[in-house]
N, C-alpha and C positions, 0 to 999 in steps of 0.2 A: 134757447127758444124751445117753446113748448106747445102742442100741439094736442086741441082739446080732438072728444071724441067727432066732433063732427068736422072739422077737418079731415079726419084719417078716412070718414065715411066718405066725405067730396072726392077726396084723392083715390079712393079706392073704385067709388062708381064711376066718376069723369075719365080715369086712367090719368090726369094728369097730374105731373110733380113741378107743381110752381111754387118759388120761393114766398115764402109768408113775409119775409123781412128783411127787405135788401140792404138794410144796415148793418144785420149781424155779419155781412161777407167781411173777411179782413182787408184791408186796403196796406199798399205798400207805403210805405213811411220815405217823403223824400225831403232831402235837407238840402238847404243854400248853402253856399261858398261860405256864407258868415256865421253859417251856424254850425258848419264842420269846422272852421279855424275857431269857434267858440270853444266848442268840445276838445278838439286836439290842444288848444293852450292850457283847458282847465286841467287835461288828463296829466298832460307833460309840467304841471305845477307841479303835482304829488310824489312826495319820494318815491322811487324806485324801489319796485320790491314790496313796498306797503301795502296791506290790507286797503287801504282806502281807494287804491286803484281799483279794484275790484266791485267794490261799493258804489264807485261812482259808474262805473260801467252797467251795474243790476240797477240802479235806480234810475240811470236814463234807458235803459233797455238797450245799449248799446253791443255789440262784439269787439273784441280786439280786432279781428278782421275788417272792423267798417273803418277802427282807425289806420290801419296799414295801409288801407287803399288811398285815404285822404289824404294820407302824407304822402304817396306816390303820385297823387294829383297835383299836391303845393309843390312837391318839388319838379316836379314836370314843366309847371304853370310858368315857368322863365324861358321855359325854352319851347323850342315849336312841338307841337304834340306830330305823332305820327302821320303821315298821309294815310297810313291805311291800304288798302289794296288798289295797286295803281293798272290804270287799263293798260294793257299793255297794245302795242300796235301788230298792224299783221303782218310786220316784217320781224320784229321779235320772237312772234311767234313761230312764224317759220322757222327763223333761226332755232331758235329750242328746239321744235324739232327735228330739223335736221343734226344738230350738234349731238339727239340721243339716238337717233340713228347711226351717225358715226361711230361713236363709243360701243354701239352694239354689234356691227359690224367688222371693227378694230376686235373687238374681244371673240367673233366669231372667227376672224384671219388668224387670232394665235394659237383656237385651239385645233384652227386645220392645220397649218404649220408643224405643231406640236403630232398632231397625229402623224403628218408626212415622215417629219424626222423618227417616231416610234418604228411606222412599216419600214422603212429604209434601213433601220440595225435592223427589224427582225429580219428582211430581206437580205441583208449580208450575212448574216448568222448562220439562216438556211443555208446559205449556196456555202459557208464555209465547211458548215457539216454536211453537203453534199459531197463537199471536195474530199474532205477524209476521210469520208465513207468509202468516197471510189480509189484509194490508193491504198488503204491497209487491207493486206492480205484476209481473205478470209480463210478462217480456221476450219479444219474438215473433221470432222468429228464424229 
């Protein structure tokens, strides 16, 4: 796309940036199912590891990722497509929320039990030290 001096002056004076040639914008290519199958068949007919495969992709303007995706689509064609995101009912949402809350509370309970166990052992140790300190004779120096 070439701009003339008049185009540049017009843009500078008006402050507009209009597209001069809308056809200059690239368009995303789309392929029909028949075209995809034809490309897959033609590519698969070439020997594996041969340079002809790469040449075919370059000539047709394709990427190997196109073919990989098209193979997946072809393989899934016999099966039912994934349903995608299924809308959950209010009960399912509530049940999930309660399960998460229950798991969090159970973890908190385990931490509390462990803390009480440690506190009890520390208390027993301090009592033992206290009793032994009372029964030992003090040295007089």
